[in-house]
mmCIF entry with sequence, helices, sheets and N, C-alpha, C, O atoms, coordinates in Angstrom:
data_MODEL
# 
_entry.id   MODEL 
# 
_entity.id                         1 
_entity.type                       polymer 
_entity.pdbx_number_of_molecules   1 
# 
_entity_poly.entity_id                      1 
_entity_poly.type                           'polypeptide(L)' 
_entity_poly.nstd_linkage                   no 
_entity_poly.nstd_monomer                   no 
_entity_poly.pdbx_seq_one_letter_code       MMDYAGHVEKNLPIGSGFPEAVCKTLVKQRLCGSGMRWKEKGAKVILSLRALV 
_entity_poly.pdbx_seq_one_letter_code_can   MMDYAGHVEKNLPIGSGFPEAVCKTLVKQRLCGSGMRWKEKGAKVILSLRALV 
_entity_poly.pdbx_strand_id                 A 
# 
loop_
_entity_poly_seq.entity_id 
_entity_poly_seq.num 
_entity_poly_seq.mon_id 
_entity_poly_seq.hetero 
1 1  MET n 
1 2  MET n 
1 3  ASP n 
1 4  TYR n 
1 5  ALA n 
1 6  GLY n 
1 7  HIS n 
1 8  VAL n 
1 9  GLU n 
1 10 LYS n 
1 11 ASN n 
1 12 LEU n 
1 13 PRO n 
1 14 ILE n 
1 15 GLY n 
1 16 SER n 
1 17 GLY n 
1 18 PHE n 
1 19 PRO n 
1 20 GLU n 
1 21 ALA n 
1 22 VAL n 
1 23 CYS n 
1 24 LYS n 
1 25 THR n 
1 26 LEU n 
1 27 VAL n 
1 28 LYS n 
1 29 GLN n 
1 30 ARG n 
1 31 LEU n 
1 32 CYS n 
1 33 GLY n 
1 34 SER n 
1 35 GLY n 
1 36 MET n 
1 37 ARG n 
1 38 TRP n 
1 39 LYS n 
1 40 GLU n 
1 41 LYS n 
1 42 GLY n 
1 43 ALA n 
1 44 LYS n 
1 45 VAL n 
1 46 ILE n 
1 47 LEU n 
1 48 SER n 
1 49 LEU n 
1 50 ARG n 
1 51 ALA n 
1 52 LEU n 
1 53 VAL n 
# 
_struct_asym.id          A 
_struct_asym.entity_id   1 
# 
loop_
_struct_conf.conf_type_id 
_struct_conf.id 
_struct_conf.pdbx_PDB_helix_id 
_struct_conf.beg_label_comp_id 
_struct_conf.beg_label_asym_id 
_struct_conf.beg_label_seq_id 
_struct_conf.pdbx_beg_PDB_ins_code 
_struct_conf.end_label_comp_id 
_struct_conf.end_label_asym_id 
_struct_conf.end_label_seq_id 
_struct_conf.pdbx_end_PDB_ins_code 
_struct_conf.beg_auth_comp_id 
_struct_conf.beg_auth_asym_id 
_struct_conf.beg_auth_seq_id 
_struct_conf.end_auth_comp_id 
_struct_conf.end_auth_asym_id 
_struct_conf.end_auth_seq_id 
_struct_conf.pdbx_PDB_helix_class 
_struct_conf.details 
_struct_conf.pdbx_PDB_helix_length 
HELX_P HELX_P1 AA1 TYR A 4  ? GLU A 9  ? TYR A 4  GLU A 9  1 ? 6  
HELX_P HELX_P2 AA2 GLY A 17 ? CYS A 23 ? GLY A 17 CYS A 23 1 ? 7  
HELX_P HELX_P3 AA3 LYS A 24 ? LYS A 28 ? LYS A 24 LYS A 28 3 ? 5  
HELX_P HELX_P4 AA4 GLN A 29 ? LEU A 31 ? GLN A 29 LEU A 31 1 ? 3  
HELX_P HELX_P5 AA5 GLU A 40 ? LEU A 52 ? GLU A 40 LEU A 52 1 ? 13 
# 
_struct_conf_type.id          HELX_P 
_struct_conf_type.criteria    ? 
_struct_conf_type.reference   ? 
# 
loop_
_atom_site.group_PDB 
_atom_site.id 
_atom_site.type_symbol 
_atom_site.label_atom_id 
_atom_site.label_alt_id 
_atom_site.label_comp_id 
_atom_site.label_asym_id 
_atom_site.label_entity_id 
_atom_site.label_seq_id 
_atom_site.pdbx_PDB_ins_code 
_atom_site.Cartn_x 
_atom_site.Cartn_y 
_atom_site.Cartn_z 
_atom_site.occupancy 
_atom_site.B_iso_or_equiv 
_atom_site.pdbx_formal_charge 
_atom_site.auth_seq_id 
_atom_site.auth_comp_id 
_atom_site.auth_asym_id 
_atom_site.auth_atom_id 
_atom_site.pdbx_PDB_model_num 
ATOM 1   N N  . MET A 1 1  ? 59.426 85.838 -110.876 1.00 0.00 ? 1  MET A N  1 
ATOM 2   C CA . MET A 1 1  ? 58.948 86.367 -112.142 1.00 0.00 ? 1  MET A CA 1 
ATOM 3   C C  . MET A 1 1  ? 60.139 86.693 -113.040 1.00 0.00 ? 1  MET A C  1 
ATOM 4   O O  . MET A 1 1  ? 61.219 87.045 -112.565 1.00 0.00 ? 1  MET A O  1 
ATOM 5   N N  . MET A 1 2  ? 59.924 86.573 -114.305 1.00 0.00 ? 2  MET A N  1 
ATOM 6   C CA . MET A 1 2  ? 60.989 86.815 -115.275 1.00 0.00 ? 2  MET A CA 1 
ATOM 7   C C  . MET A 1 2  ? 61.077 88.298 -115.618 1.00 0.00 ? 2  MET A C  1 
ATOM 8   O O  . MET A 1 2  ? 60.061 88.965 -115.812 1.00 0.00 ? 2  MET A O  1 
ATOM 9   N N  . ASP A 1 3  ? 62.291 88.796 -115.688 1.00 0.00 ? 3  ASP A N  1 
ATOM 10  C CA . ASP A 1 3  ? 62.547 90.194 -116.048 1.00 0.00 ? 3  ASP A CA 1 
ATOM 11  C C  . ASP A 1 3  ? 62.626 90.302 -117.568 1.00 0.00 ? 3  ASP A C  1 
ATOM 12  O O  . ASP A 1 3  ? 63.717 90.315 -118.139 1.00 0.00 ? 3  ASP A O  1 
ATOM 13  N N  . TYR A 1 4  ? 61.460 90.381 -118.224 1.00 0.00 ? 4  TYR A N  1 
ATOM 14  C CA . TYR A 1 4  ? 61.405 90.406 -119.683 1.00 0.00 ? 4  TYR A CA 1 
ATOM 15  C C  . TYR A 1 4  ? 62.198 91.563 -120.266 1.00 0.00 ? 4  TYR A C  1 
ATOM 16  O O  . TYR A 1 4  ? 62.969 91.371 -121.206 1.00 0.00 ? 4  TYR A O  1 
ATOM 17  N N  . ALA A 1 5  ? 62.020 92.765 -119.721 1.00 0.00 ? 5  ALA A N  1 
ATOM 18  C CA . ALA A 1 5  ? 62.709 93.942 -120.253 1.00 0.00 ? 5  ALA A CA 1 
ATOM 19  C C  . ALA A 1 5  ? 64.222 93.772 -120.156 1.00 0.00 ? 5  ALA A C  1 
ATOM 20  O O  . ALA A 1 5  ? 64.950 94.121 -121.085 1.00 0.00 ? 5  ALA A O  1 
ATOM 21  N N  . GLY A 1 6  ? 64.689 93.240 -119.045 1.00 0.00 ? 6  GLY A N  1 
ATOM 22  C CA . GLY A 1 6  ? 66.125 93.015 -118.870 1.00 0.00 ? 6  GLY A CA 1 
ATOM 23  C C  . GLY A 1 6  ? 66.671 91.987 -119.843 1.00 0.00 ? 6  GLY A C  1 
ATOM 24  O O  . GLY A 1 6  ? 67.768 92.151 -120.378 1.00 0.00 ? 6  GLY A O  1 
ATOM 25  N N  . HIS A 1 7  ? 65.912 90.930 -120.073 1.00 0.00 ? 7  HIS A N  1 
ATOM 26  C CA . HIS A 1 7  ? 66.344 89.896 -121.012 1.00 0.00 ? 7  HIS A CA 1 
ATOM 27  C C  . HIS A 1 7  ? 66.381 90.436 -122.446 1.00 0.00 ? 7  HIS A C  1 
ATOM 28  O O  . HIS A 1 7  ? 67.320 90.170 -123.196 1.00 0.00 ? 7  HIS A O  1 
ATOM 29  N N  . VAL A 1 8  ? 65.370 91.181 -122.807 1.00 0.00 ? 8  VAL A N  1 
ATOM 30  C CA . VAL A 1 8  ? 65.327 91.762 -124.156 1.00 0.00 ? 8  VAL A CA 1 
ATOM 31  C C  . VAL A 1 8  ? 66.493 92.734 -124.337 1.00 0.00 ? 8  VAL A C  1 
ATOM 32  O O  . VAL A 1 8  ? 67.119 92.775 -125.396 1.00 0.00 ? 8  VAL A O  1 
ATOM 33  N N  . GLU A 1 9  ? 66.771 93.504 -123.309 1.00 0.00 ? 9  GLU A N  1 
ATOM 34  C CA . GLU A 1 9  ? 67.876 94.470 -123.356 1.00 0.00 ? 9  GLU A CA 1 
ATOM 35  C C  . GLU A 1 9  ? 69.222 93.772 -123.567 1.00 0.00 ? 9  GLU A C  1 
ATOM 36  O O  . GLU A 1 9  ? 70.108 94.307 -124.233 1.00 0.00 ? 9  GLU A O  1 
ATOM 37  N N  . LYS A 1 10 ? 69.367 92.577 -122.995 1.00 0.00 ? 10 LYS A N  1 
ATOM 38  C CA . LYS A 1 10 ? 70.615 91.807 -123.119 1.00 0.00 ? 10 LYS A CA 1 
ATOM 39  C C  . LYS A 1 10 ? 70.593 90.859 -124.322 1.00 0.00 ? 10 LYS A C  1 
ATOM 40  O O  . LYS A 1 10 ? 71.504 90.050 -124.497 1.00 0.00 ? 10 LYS A O  1 
ATOM 41  N N  . ASN A 1 11 ? 69.548 90.964 -125.150 1.00 0.00 ? 11 ASN A N  1 
ATOM 42  C CA . ASN A 1 11 ? 69.376 90.103 -126.331 1.00 0.00 ? 11 ASN A CA 1 
ATOM 43  C C  . ASN A 1 11 ? 69.310 88.618 -125.976 1.00 0.00 ? 11 ASN A C  1 
ATOM 44  O O  . ASN A 1 11 ? 69.787 87.774 -126.734 1.00 0.00 ? 11 ASN A O  1 
ATOM 45  N N  . LEU A 1 12 ? 68.721 88.303 -124.827 1.00 0.00 ? 12 LEU A N  1 
ATOM 46  C CA . LEU A 1 12 ? 68.543 86.916 -124.414 1.00 0.00 ? 12 LEU A CA 1 
ATOM 47  C C  . LEU A 1 12 ? 67.180 86.423 -124.903 1.00 0.00 ? 12 LEU A C  1 
ATOM 48  O O  . LEU A 1 12 ? 66.225 87.198 -124.956 1.00 0.00 ? 12 LEU A O  1 
ATOM 49  N N  . PRO A 1 13 ? 67.084 85.137 -125.262 1.00 0.00 ? 13 PRO A N  1 
ATOM 50  C CA . PRO A 1 13 ? 65.801 84.618 -125.739 1.00 0.00 ? 13 PRO A CA 1 
ATOM 51  C C  . PRO A 1 13 ? 64.777 84.558 -124.612 1.00 0.00 ? 13 PRO A C  1 
ATOM 52  O O  . PRO A 1 13 ? 65.104 84.184 -123.485 1.00 0.00 ? 13 PRO A O  1 
ATOM 53  N N  . ILE A 1 14 ? 63.545 84.925 -124.921 1.00 0.00 ? 14 ILE A N  1 
ATOM 54  C CA . ILE A 1 14 ? 62.482 84.885 -123.916 1.00 0.00 ? 14 ILE A CA 1 
ATOM 55  C C  . ILE A 1 14 ? 61.348 83.950 -124.321 1.00 0.00 ? 14 ILE A C  1 
ATOM 56  O O  . ILE A 1 14 ? 60.428 83.728 -123.533 1.00 0.00 ? 14 ILE A O  1 
ATOM 57  N N  . GLY A 1 15 ? 61.392 83.411 -125.505 1.00 0.00 ? 15 GLY A N  1 
ATOM 58  C CA . GLY A 1 15 ? 60.334 82.529 -125.978 1.00 0.00 ? 15 GLY A CA 1 
ATOM 59  C C  . GLY A 1 15 ? 60.690 81.072 -125.775 1.00 0.00 ? 15 GLY A C  1 
ATOM 60  O O  . GLY A 1 15 ? 61.791 80.746 -125.329 1.00 0.00 ? 15 GLY A O  1 
ATOM 61  N N  . SER A 1 16 ? 59.755 80.197 -126.105 1.00 0.00 ? 16 SER A N  1 
ATOM 62  C CA . SER A 1 16 ? 59.977 78.763 -125.939 1.00 0.00 ? 16 SER A CA 1 
ATOM 63  C C  . SER A 1 16 ? 60.346 78.087 -127.255 1.00 0.00 ? 16 SER A C  1 
ATOM 64  O O  . SER A 1 16 ? 60.537 76.871 -127.287 1.00 0.00 ? 16 SER A O  1 
ATOM 65  N N  . GLY A 1 17 ? 60.448 78.838 -128.325 1.00 0.00 ? 17 GLY A N  1 
ATOM 66  C CA . GLY A 1 17 ? 60.738 78.246 -129.632 1.00 0.00 ? 17 GLY A CA 1 
ATOM 67  C C  . GLY A 1 17 ? 62.065 77.527 -129.694 1.00 0.00 ? 17 GLY A C  1 
ATOM 68  O O  . GLY A 1 17 ? 62.147 76.434 -130.254 1.00 0.00 ? 17 GLY A O  1 
ATOM 69  N N  . PHE A 1 18 ? 63.096 78.109 -129.137 1.00 0.00 ? 18 PHE A N  1 
ATOM 70  C CA . PHE A 1 18 ? 64.426 77.485 -129.179 1.00 0.00 ? 18 PHE A CA 1 
ATOM 71  C C  . PHE A 1 18 ? 64.467 76.165 -128.411 1.00 0.00 ? 18 PHE A C  1 
ATOM 72  O O  . PHE A 1 18 ? 64.922 75.164 -128.965 1.00 0.00 ? 18 PHE A O  1 
ATOM 73  N N  . PRO A 1 19 ? 64.003 76.123 -127.142 1.00 0.00 ? 19 PRO A N  1 
ATOM 74  C CA . PRO A 1 19 ? 64.007 74.832 -126.437 1.00 0.00 ? 19 PRO A CA 1 
ATOM 75  C C  . PRO A 1 19 ? 63.153 73.771 -127.132 1.00 0.00 ? 19 PRO A C  1 
ATOM 76  O O  . PRO A 1 19 ? 63.516 72.595 -127.150 1.00 0.00 ? 19 PRO A O  1 
ATOM 77  N N  . GLU A 1 20 ? 62.032 74.180 -127.699 1.00 0.00 ? 20 GLU A N  1 
ATOM 78  C CA . GLU A 1 20 ? 61.188 73.218 -128.402 1.00 0.00 ? 20 GLU A CA 1 
ATOM 79  C C  . GLU A 1 20 ? 61.889 72.671 -129.640 1.00 0.00 ? 20 GLU A C  1 
ATOM 80  O O  . GLU A 1 20 ? 61.766 71.487 -129.953 1.00 0.00 ? 20 GLU A O  1 
ATOM 81  N N  . ALA A 1 21 ? 62.616 73.523 -130.339 1.00 0.00 ? 21 ALA A N  1 
ATOM 82  C CA . ALA A 1 21 ? 63.354 73.075 -131.523 1.00 0.00 ? 21 ALA A CA 1 
ATOM 83  C C  . ALA A 1 21 ? 64.462 72.105 -131.140 1.00 0.00 ? 21 ALA A C  1 
ATOM 84  O O  . ALA A 1 21 ? 64.712 71.134 -131.853 1.00 0.00 ? 21 ALA A O  1 
ATOM 85  N N  . VAL A 1 22 ? 65.125 72.361 -130.025 1.00 0.00 ? 22 VAL A N  1 
ATOM 86  C CA . VAL A 1 22 ? 66.183 71.457 -129.556 1.00 0.00 ? 22 VAL A CA 1 
ATOM 87  C C  . VAL A 1 22 ? 65.594 70.103 -129.195 1.00 0.00 ? 22 VAL A C  1 
ATOM 88  O O  . VAL A 1 22 ? 66.164 69.065 -129.530 1.00 0.00 ? 22 VAL A O  1 
ATOM 89  N N  . CYS A 1 23 ? 64.446 70.111 -128.507 1.00 0.00 ? 23 CYS A N  1 
ATOM 90  C CA . CYS A 1 23 ? 63.795 68.845 -128.162 1.00 0.00 ? 23 CYS A CA 1 
ATOM 91  C C  . CYS A 1 23 ? 63.425 68.063 -129.413 1.00 0.00 ? 23 CYS A C  1 
ATOM 92  O O  . CYS A 1 23 ? 63.587 66.844 -129.459 1.00 0.00 ? 23 CYS A O  1 
ATOM 93  N N  . LYS A 1 24 ? 62.937 68.751 -130.409 1.00 0.00 ? 24 LYS A N  1 
ATOM 94  C CA . LYS A 1 24 ? 62.567 68.079 -131.651 1.00 0.00 ? 24 LYS A CA 1 
ATOM 95  C C  . LYS A 1 24 ? 63.795 67.452 -132.298 1.00 0.00 ? 24 LYS A C  1 
ATOM 96  O O  . LYS A 1 24 ? 63.742 66.320 -132.780 1.00 0.00 ? 24 LYS A O  1 
ATOM 97  N N  . THR A 1 25 ? 64.893 68.186 -132.307 1.00 0.00 ? 25 THR A N  1 
ATOM 98  C CA . THR A 1 25 ? 66.118 67.686 -132.924 1.00 0.00 ? 25 THR A CA 1 
ATOM 99  C C  . THR A 1 25 ? 66.696 66.519 -132.134 1.00 0.00 ? 25 THR A C  1 
ATOM 100 O O  . THR A 1 25 ? 67.042 65.488 -132.710 1.00 0.00 ? 25 THR A O  1 
ATOM 101 N N  . LEU A 1 26 ? 66.802 66.677 -130.810 1.00 0.00 ? 26 LEU A N  1 
ATOM 102 C CA . LEU A 1 26 ? 67.427 65.644 -129.984 1.00 0.00 ? 26 LEU A CA 1 
ATOM 103 C C  . LEU A 1 26 ? 66.566 64.402 -129.812 1.00 0.00 ? 26 LEU A C  1 
ATOM 104 O O  . LEU A 1 26 ? 67.072 63.281 -129.836 1.00 0.00 ? 26 LEU A O  1 
ATOM 105 N N  . VAL A 1 27 ? 65.285 64.599 -129.642 1.00 0.00 ? 27 VAL A N  1 
ATOM 106 C CA . VAL A 1 27 ? 64.420 63.473 -129.287 1.00 0.00 ? 27 VAL A CA 1 
ATOM 107 C C  . VAL A 1 27 ? 63.653 62.939 -130.484 1.00 0.00 ? 27 VAL A C  1 
ATOM 108 O O  . VAL A 1 27 ? 63.820 61.782 -130.870 1.00 0.00 ? 27 VAL A O  1 
ATOM 109 N N  . LYS A 1 28 ? 62.831 63.762 -131.059 1.00 0.00 ? 28 LYS A N  1 
ATOM 110 C CA . LYS A 1 28 ? 61.906 63.309 -132.095 1.00 0.00 ? 28 LYS A CA 1 
ATOM 111 C C  . LYS A 1 28 ? 62.625 62.680 -133.284 1.00 0.00 ? 28 LYS A C  1 
ATOM 112 O O  . LYS A 1 28 ? 62.281 61.574 -133.700 1.00 0.00 ? 28 LYS A O  1 
ATOM 113 N N  . GLN A 1 29 ? 63.603 63.363 -133.825 1.00 0.00 ? 29 GLN A N  1 
ATOM 114 C CA . GLN A 1 29 ? 64.278 62.847 -135.017 1.00 0.00 ? 29 GLN A CA 1 
ATOM 115 C C  . GLN A 1 29 ? 65.060 61.577 -134.713 1.00 0.00 ? 29 GLN A C  1 
ATOM 116 O O  . GLN A 1 29 ? 65.167 60.698 -135.568 1.00 0.00 ? 29 GLN A O  1 
ATOM 117 N N  . ARG A 1 30 ? 65.613 61.468 -133.490 1.00 0.00 ? 30 ARG A N  1 
ATOM 118 C CA . ARG A 1 30 ? 66.435 60.306 -133.166 1.00 0.00 ? 30 ARG A CA 1 
ATOM 119 C C  . ARG A 1 30 ? 65.609 59.086 -132.794 1.00 0.00 ? 30 ARG A C  1 
ATOM 120 O O  . ARG A 1 30 ? 65.960 57.967 -133.166 1.00 0.00 ? 30 ARG A O  1 
ATOM 121 N N  . LEU A 1 31 ? 64.526 59.282 -132.073 1.00 0.00 ? 31 LEU A N  1 
ATOM 122 C CA . LEU A 1 31 ? 63.776 58.139 -131.549 1.00 0.00 ? 31 LEU A CA 1 
ATOM 123 C C  . LEU A 1 31 ? 62.589 57.724 -132.404 1.00 0.00 ? 31 LEU A C  1 
ATOM 124 O O  . LEU A 1 31 ? 62.030 56.647 -132.194 1.00 0.00 ? 31 LEU A O  1 
ATOM 125 N N  . CYS A 1 32 ? 62.197 58.542 -133.349 1.00 0.00 ? 32 CYS A N  1 
ATOM 126 C CA . CYS A 1 32 ? 60.979 58.250 -134.102 1.00 0.00 ? 32 CYS A CA 1 
ATOM 127 C C  . CYS A 1 32 ? 61.242 57.923 -135.565 1.00 0.00 ? 32 CYS A C  1 
ATOM 128 O O  . CYS A 1 32 ? 60.425 58.235 -136.432 1.00 0.00 ? 32 CYS A O  1 
ATOM 129 N N  . GLY A 1 33 ? 62.365 57.303 -135.836 1.00 0.00 ? 33 GLY A N  1 
ATOM 130 C CA . GLY A 1 33 ? 62.654 56.913 -137.203 1.00 0.00 ? 33 GLY A CA 1 
ATOM 131 C C  . GLY A 1 33 ? 61.807 55.722 -137.624 1.00 0.00 ? 33 GLY A C  1 
ATOM 132 O O  . GLY A 1 33 ? 61.251 55.017 -136.782 1.00 0.00 ? 33 GLY A O  1 
ATOM 133 N N  . SER A 1 34 ? 61.713 55.507 -138.890 1.00 0.00 ? 34 SER A N  1 
ATOM 134 C CA . SER A 1 34 ? 60.913 54.423 -139.438 1.00 0.00 ? 34 SER A CA 1 
ATOM 135 C C  . SER A 1 34 ? 61.403 53.072 -138.919 1.00 0.00 ? 34 SER A C  1 
ATOM 136 O O  . SER A 1 34 ? 62.580 52.740 -139.059 1.00 0.00 ? 34 SER A O  1 
ATOM 137 N N  . GLY A 1 35 ? 60.511 52.306 -138.327 1.00 0.00 ? 35 GLY A N  1 
ATOM 138 C CA . GLY A 1 35 ? 60.827 50.966 -137.854 1.00 0.00 ? 35 GLY A CA 1 
ATOM 139 C C  . GLY A 1 35 ? 61.574 50.912 -136.530 1.00 0.00 ? 35 GLY A C  1 
ATOM 140 O O  . GLY A 1 35 ? 61.913 49.821 -136.071 1.00 0.00 ? 35 GLY A O  1 
ATOM 141 N N  . MET A 1 36 ? 61.839 52.045 -135.905 1.00 0.00 ? 36 MET A N  1 
ATOM 142 C CA . MET A 1 36 ? 62.594 52.046 -134.653 1.00 0.00 ? 36 MET A CA 1 
ATOM 143 C C  . MET A 1 36 ? 61.697 51.710 -133.476 1.00 0.00 ? 36 MET A C  1 
ATOM 144 O O  . MET A 1 36 ? 60.552 52.158 -133.402 1.00 0.00 ? 36 MET A O  1 
ATOM 145 N N  . ARG A 1 37 ? 62.227 50.919 -132.563 1.00 0.00 ? 37 ARG A N  1 
ATOM 146 C CA . ARG A 1 37 ? 61.541 50.600 -131.312 1.00 0.00 ? 37 ARG A CA 1 
ATOM 147 C C  . ARG A 1 37 ? 62.560 50.812 -130.202 1.00 0.00 ? 37 ARG A C  1 
ATOM 148 O O  . ARG A 1 37 ? 63.684 50.318 -130.290 1.00 0.00 ? 37 ARG A O  1 
ATOM 149 N N  . TRP A 1 38 ? 62.180 51.538 -129.163 1.00 0.00 ? 38 TRP A N  1 
ATOM 150 C CA . TRP A 1 38 ? 63.092 51.847 -128.070 1.00 0.00 ? 38 TRP A CA 1 
ATOM 151 C C  . TRP A 1 38 ? 62.462 51.467 -126.738 1.00 0.00 ? 38 TRP A C  1 
ATOM 152 O O  . TRP A 1 38 ? 61.279 51.712 -126.501 1.00 0.00 ? 38 TRP A O  1 
ATOM 153 N N  . LYS A 1 39 ? 63.269 50.868 -125.876 1.00 0.00 ? 39 LYS A N  1 
ATOM 154 C CA . LYS A 1 39 ? 62.875 50.691 -124.485 1.00 0.00 ? 39 LYS A CA 1 
ATOM 155 C C  . LYS A 1 39 ? 63.382 51.916 -123.737 1.00 0.00 ? 39 LYS A C  1 
ATOM 156 O O  . LYS A 1 39 ? 64.278 52.611 -124.215 1.00 0.00 ? 39 LYS A O  1 
ATOM 157 N N  . GLU A 1 40 ? 62.813 52.181 -122.570 1.00 0.00 ? 40 GLU A N  1 
ATOM 158 C CA . GLU A 1 40 ? 63.154 53.398 -121.832 1.00 0.00 ? 40 GLU A CA 1 
ATOM 159 C C  . GLU A 1 40 ? 64.652 53.491 -121.530 1.00 0.00 ? 40 GLU A C  1 
ATOM 160 O O  . GLU A 1 40 ? 65.244 54.559 -121.683 1.00 0.00 ? 40 GLU A O  1 
ATOM 161 N N  . LYS A 1 41 ? 65.262 52.402 -121.109 1.00 0.00 ? 41 LYS A N  1 
ATOM 162 C CA . LYS A 1 41 ? 66.684 52.421 -120.755 1.00 0.00 ? 41 LYS A CA 1 
ATOM 163 C C  . LYS A 1 41 ? 67.550 52.762 -121.970 1.00 0.00 ? 41 LYS A C  1 
ATOM 164 O O  . LYS A 1 41 ? 68.461 53.584 -121.867 1.00 0.00 ? 41 LYS A O  1 
ATOM 165 N N  . GLY A 1 42 ? 67.277 52.148 -123.104 1.00 0.00 ? 42 GLY A N  1 
ATOM 166 C CA . GLY A 1 42 ? 68.046 52.414 -124.314 1.00 0.00 ? 42 GLY A CA 1 
ATOM 167 C C  . GLY A 1 42 ? 67.860 53.836 -124.816 1.00 0.00 ? 42 GLY A C  1 
ATOM 168 O O  . GLY A 1 42 ? 68.803 54.470 -125.290 1.00 0.00 ? 42 GLY A O  1 
ATOM 169 N N  . ALA A 1 43 ? 66.623 54.332 -124.706 1.00 0.00 ? 43 ALA A N  1 
ATOM 170 C CA . ALA A 1 43 ? 66.339 55.697 -125.138 1.00 0.00 ? 43 ALA A CA 1 
ATOM 171 C C  . ALA A 1 43 ? 67.093 56.701 -124.276 1.00 0.00 ? 43 ALA A C  1 
ATOM 172 O O  . ALA A 1 43 ? 67.627 57.683 -124.792 1.00 0.00 ? 43 ALA A O  1 
ATOM 173 N N  . LYS A 1 44 ? 67.140 56.463 -122.970 1.00 0.00 ? 44 LYS A N  1 
ATOM 174 C CA . LYS A 1 44 ? 67.870 57.368 -122.075 1.00 0.00 ? 44 LYS A CA 1 
ATOM 175 C C  . LYS A 1 44 ? 69.350 57.412 -122.430 1.00 0.00 ? 44 LYS A C  1 
ATOM 176 O O  . LYS A 1 44 ? 69.957 58.483 -122.445 1.00 0.00 ? 44 LYS A O  1 
ATOM 177 N N  . VAL A 1 45 ? 69.925 56.262 -122.712 1.00 0.00 ? 45 VAL A N  1 
ATOM 178 C CA . VAL A 1 45 ? 71.349 56.203 -123.047 1.00 0.00 ? 45 VAL A CA 1 
ATOM 179 C C  . VAL A 1 45 ? 71.628 56.954 -124.341 1.00 0.00 ? 45 VAL A C  1 
ATOM 180 O O  . VAL A 1 45 ? 72.545 57.774 -124.390 1.00 0.00 ? 45 VAL A O  1 
ATOM 181 N N  . ILE A 1 46 ? 70.866 56.695 -125.371 1.00 0.00 ? 46 ILE A N  1 
ATOM 182 C CA . ILE A 1 46 ? 71.126 57.330 -126.664 1.00 0.00 ? 46 ILE A CA 1 
ATOM 183 C C  . ILE A 1 46 ? 70.877 58.829 -126.612 1.00 0.00 ? 46 ILE A C  1 
ATOM 184 O O  . ILE A 1 46 ? 71.592 59.593 -127.260 1.00 0.00 ? 46 ILE A O  1 
ATOM 185 N N  . LEU A 1 47 ? 69.871 59.265 -125.849 1.00 0.00 ? 47 LEU A N  1 
ATOM 186 C CA . LEU A 1 47 ? 69.602 60.700 -125.731 1.00 0.00 ? 47 LEU A CA 1 
ATOM 187 C C  . LEU A 1 47 ? 70.691 61.396 -124.916 1.00 0.00 ? 47 LEU A C  1 
ATOM 188 O O  . LEU A 1 47 ? 71.028 62.547 -125.197 1.00 0.00 ? 47 LEU A O  1 
ATOM 189 N N  . SER A 1 48 ? 71.243 60.718 -123.917 1.00 0.00 ? 48 SER A N  1 
ATOM 190 C CA . SER A 1 48 ? 72.349 61.306 -123.157 1.00 0.00 ? 48 SER A CA 1 
ATOM 191 C C  . SER A 1 48 ? 73.565 61.507 -124.053 1.00 0.00 ? 48 SER A C  1 
ATOM 192 O O  . SER A 1 48 ? 74.208 62.556 -124.008 1.00 0.00 ? 48 SER A O  1 
ATOM 193 N N  . LEU A 1 49 ? 73.876 60.510 -124.860 1.00 0.00 ? 49 LEU A N  1 
ATOM 194 C CA . LEU A 1 49 ? 75.002 60.640 -125.792 1.00 0.00 ? 49 LEU A CA 1 
ATOM 195 C C  . LEU A 1 49 ? 74.751 61.735 -126.815 1.00 0.00 ? 49 LEU A C  1 
ATOM 196 O O  . LEU A 1 49 ? 75.647 62.517 -127.132 1.00 0.00 ? 49 LEU A O  1 
ATOM 197 N N  . ARG A 1 50 ? 73.547 61.787 -127.321 1.00 0.00 ? 50 ARG A N  1 
ATOM 198 C CA . ARG A 1 50 ? 73.181 62.797 -128.323 1.00 0.00 ? 50 ARG A CA 1 
ATOM 199 C C  . ARG A 1 50 ? 73.289 64.211 -127.747 1.00 0.00 ? 50 ARG A C  1 
ATOM 200 O O  . ARG A 1 50 ? 73.734 65.133 -128.431 1.00 0.00 ? 50 ARG A O  1 
ATOM 201 N N  . ALA A 1 51 ? 72.879 64.375 -126.482 1.00 0.00 ? 51 ALA A N  1 
ATOM 202 C CA . ALA A 1 51 ? 72.931 65.691 -125.835 1.00 0.00 ? 51 ALA A CA 1 
ATOM 203 C C  . ALA A 1 51 ? 74.381 66.121 -125.624 1.00 0.00 ? 51 ALA A C  1 
ATOM 204 O O  . ALA A 1 51 ? 74.684 67.312 -125.700 1.00 0.00 ? 51 ALA A O  1 
ATOM 205 N N  . LEU A 1 52 ? 75.271 65.184 -125.362 1.00 0.00 ? 52 LEU A N  1 
ATOM 206 C CA . LEU A 1 52 ? 76.687 65.518 -125.180 1.00 0.00 ? 52 LEU A CA 1 
ATOM 207 C C  . LEU A 1 52 ? 77.317 66.016 -126.467 1.00 0.00 ? 52 LEU A C  1 
ATOM 208 O O  . LEU A 1 52 ? 78.169 66.904 -126.450 1.00 0.00 ? 52 LEU A O  1 
ATOM 209 N N  . VAL A 1 53 ? 76.893 65.439 -127.584 1.00 0.00 ? 53 VAL A N  1 
ATOM 210 C CA . VAL A 1 53 ? 77.443 65.834 -128.887 1.00 0.00 ? 53 VAL A CA 1 
ATOM 211 C C  . VAL A 1 53 ? 76.922 67.199 -129.227 1.00 0.00 ? 53 VAL A C  1 
ATOM 212 O O  . VAL A 1 53 ? 77.252 67.741 -130.282 1.00 0.00 ? 53 VAL A O  1 
# 
């Protein structure tokens, strides 16, 4: 179980908004551009590079 009080006390994020925003930035914006088509292998490579940056 998560120690909500402890996380709040340490000013750590407890919601899912931040991870969801990162996924939107890393995945959605990169792979869903107009006219883009991706195969699974190519998508994995580009997302790995994007995550490193």
